[in-house]
N, C-alpha and C positions, 0 to 999 in steps of 0.2 A: 903466536902464543894468543892471541883474542880468540884466533878461529878453535883452536885447541878447547880453552875454555868455555867456549860457547856449543861446541860439541859435548863436553862433560857436563854442560847445565843441561843442555838436551835428554841427555841418556838420562838424570838424575830424574828430571823431571817426568820422563817418560815411566820409569821405576817406579817413583812416588805414585802416578797415577794409574796404573796397572795394580798397585799394592792396595790402592783407594777402592778400586772396582770390584776385585776379590772379595775385599774387604765389607764392600756395601753389599756384593750378592750373598754371601754368608750370614748376612744379618738378616737379610730379607727373608732368606730361608730359616728362620728363627728356631731354637731347637723347644722340642718339641714336650709338654707335661706328662701326657701318659698318665693322665691322675687315677683312673679306671685298672689300668695295665700293671699287671706284674713283671717285673725287671726276672729275664731267665737267663740261665748259662745251658748252652748246648755244644755240641765239636759239628764242624764240618764233617762230610765222608772223606777218606782218603783215596785216592786215585792210581794207581802203578800205569804208566805207560807202554805200552807192549810196546818194543822193538819193531822198525821197520825192513823187510826182507832185505833191505840193503844195509842195514846195518847187522844184520844175521848172519848173511853171507860172508862179509867184511870177517866179522868175528872169526866165522869158521878158516876162513883164508891166511887169517895170522894164529890162530891156533890160542885165541885167549876166549874169556869168560864173555859173554853176552849182556852187557849192561844196558840195564831196565832204570828208569827214572820213575821216581813216587812222590805224588804231592800231599802230604800227610795232610792228618786233619789238624785243625787249628780250634783254639776255644774261642766261642761265639758268645755274643748277648744278642737280647732280642726284647720285646714286648709283648706281652702273653695278655691277651684281654677275653673275656666270653662273656657270651649271654645269660643271664639269669635263670636258675636251672642246672639239674643232675647232667642234660647230654643222656647220650651221647651226639654230639653237634656235628655238623660237615663242618670243614675248615680252609681256611683260607693264607697261605702265607703271602705277606706281602713283601715286597723285592725294592729298596728304595732308588733314586735318584742318584747322579754324582754331585747332590750337595749332600747327602748323606740320609738320617732320619730326621726329616724336619716336621716342621706343623702341618703339612702338605700330608704326612704319613699318617699323622695322628688323625687328624678328620677321616680319611680313607679308611682307619682301623676304627672308628667310634661309626662310623655309617655300615659296615659290611657286620661288625658287629649289634648294630639296632637291627640289620637284617636277619638276623638269627645263624651267624658264623662263628665260630672261633675264629681270632685271628692272630698270628705270630708275626711280629714286625723284626726283620732280622735286619741286623746291622753288622753289615759286611767291610764297612771301612775303619772304624774306629779301633776295634780288635788287631787290625794292622798297621796300626798310628798313622791312619790317616785323618783327615778330618773334611775337605773338599776339593774334590778331583776333577771336576769339573774343566777342559780343555788338558786336562792329561789323564784321559779314563783307564790309559795301559797302564798306570800305578794300580789298577783291581780289576784286569779282566774279567768279561763275562763268562768265559769257563770256568774259572776260579771261583766264580760268585754261584757258578752252578753248581757246585761241589755245597755249597751254604744253603740253597734251597731243599738240597737232597738231605742234607742234614737235619734241617729245620725239620720237614716230612718225618723223619727216622724220630725226631723227638714228639713230634705231635704223635705220631702212632702208639707212643708209649704212653700217654695221658689219657686215664678212663673215661673223662668227660668227651673226647672226640673222636669221632666213630674213623677210623684208619683208610677205610675204602673210601670215605668221600674227601679226599684232599687237596686243595686248588692252590694254582700261583699265579699271582698276579705284581707284577711291575710298573713302574711309571720312566721312561726316559730310558735313560743306561739300565735303570732295573728290567724295562721293555726290551732291552737286548739280549738280558738275561733270560727273559723269556724263552726268546727266541733258539735259545741254546736249550732249555729248558724239556722243548715239546719236541727235541730231534728224537727219533726213532732210535738211533745210535746211544746216542747219552744214556739212557733208561738200559739199554743193552749191555754198554761199556759199564757201566757201575751194576749191573745184576740186581737194580730195583725197578720196583713197578711204576710204571709212567702215573705222572699225577692224572687225576678225575676230570680236571678242566684246566685251561689256563687263560691270560687276558693280557695281554699287552698295550699299554697307553704310550703312544707316540714314541714308538722304538725307532731305532735305526734298521732297515729291511735289507738285509743282506745275503747272499748264499744260501738258496731255500734247500732244505734237504729234505726227504720223509719224516714226515711227523706222525706221530701216535698220540696226539693230546687234542681233543675238541678244544681251539682258540677262537677268541674275538681280538683280532687289532683295531684298535681307533686311534685317528688322526687327523690332525687340522691339515685342510687345502694347501694354509699361506704359512706352515712349518717351518722355520727358517734354521732348526737345528738337523731336523732329519726328514729328507722327502718324503712325500705321500706319494709321489712318482714310482717311488724305491718302492715301496709298498706295494703298488698296485703291480709292479714287473713281477715283485717275490711273490703273488699270489697268482700270475699268472704263468711264471716256473715251476709253480712247484708240485714235486712228483704225486699223483693220482694214485690212491684214493687219498683223501686227507679231510679235515672236517675244521676248516679254516675259510672264517668270514670278515671281511675288510670291509671298516667303514670309513669314508673319507668326509671331514665336515667342512665343507667351505667356507674359506673366510677366516676359518678358525687357527688360533697359533698355538705356538709349545706350552703346555702347561693351563688348557685351553679347561679345566676341570675343578681348578682350586679359584673359588670364591674371593675376589679382591685383588687377583694378582695382576699387574702392570708395572712391569721393568725390562730394561735390557740388563742382560746378562752376557758378558765377554763377546758384545757387538751383536748380539741377535735378541727377540723379543719373546719374552714368557706374558701372555694374556689372557685373562679371564674370559671366555666367550658362553655368556650365561644358556642361549639355544642349545650350541653343541656338547654342554656339560649335562641340562637337564634330559638330554635324548642320550647322550653317552650314560649318565644313572640307569634310566628304565632295560639298556640294552647289556649292563652290565651285570643288571642284578635278576634279569630274565635267563640269559647265559647261565647262569651259576643255577640259579634256583630251577632248572631245566635238567642240569647236570652232578646236582649235589645232591 
């Protein structure tokens, strides 16, 4: 009986600690104010998945209709900020990490606006009933968020102060994973939409390289514990040519190296500001966008 109570007590303590860790992580990425931005509504794009050749063959064999699956568009929200003036301005769609739209998102929005860009920060998890998906990223998969990115692109193209031919996408961490989907040649072809003019992925999880059709910059820390810098090096080496992808690995830098004041352990992994890496990253990001937008 005593052992049973001890196990139950340990389980209860472990659960309490995990809740505390997640709550602390959520609090560390405090909700943004976005005082200079307008909250806007728009829709993701829909996508109908074509049936595989095997399914077509089976359907014909059984004499039944071929089934297709559709990912419907859903209502989304975002924060729209712009420089002073009438424009038209180039624009950047900002894709958040697994903690959702946070103070870091607002800092990047303000920085990009100061550089002369319209910025639409997309909230991909709140409209889907989520708040914090770190550790369970499959709750809102990268491919689904790719439909959000293209929905945001479609929305921005309708605004008179945006130059629709100069729209880029930028994502951090899990948002960087979305960028790796966005830049695939197959993605814009499947959606029958023009690709983005440029893209930037901050510390993404580099996997499964495919042909890309967007000039892209990937920045990651050599000491990143969430996503492997070595995997991004391999990603670049295996990427089918021709491509316009540049990779920069910052030795000694951890995850979220670009956010001043960041120094925390989240789900057992380090997030830490690295001032030297951050300053160089800012220069490279501004140069990448200025040259292509």
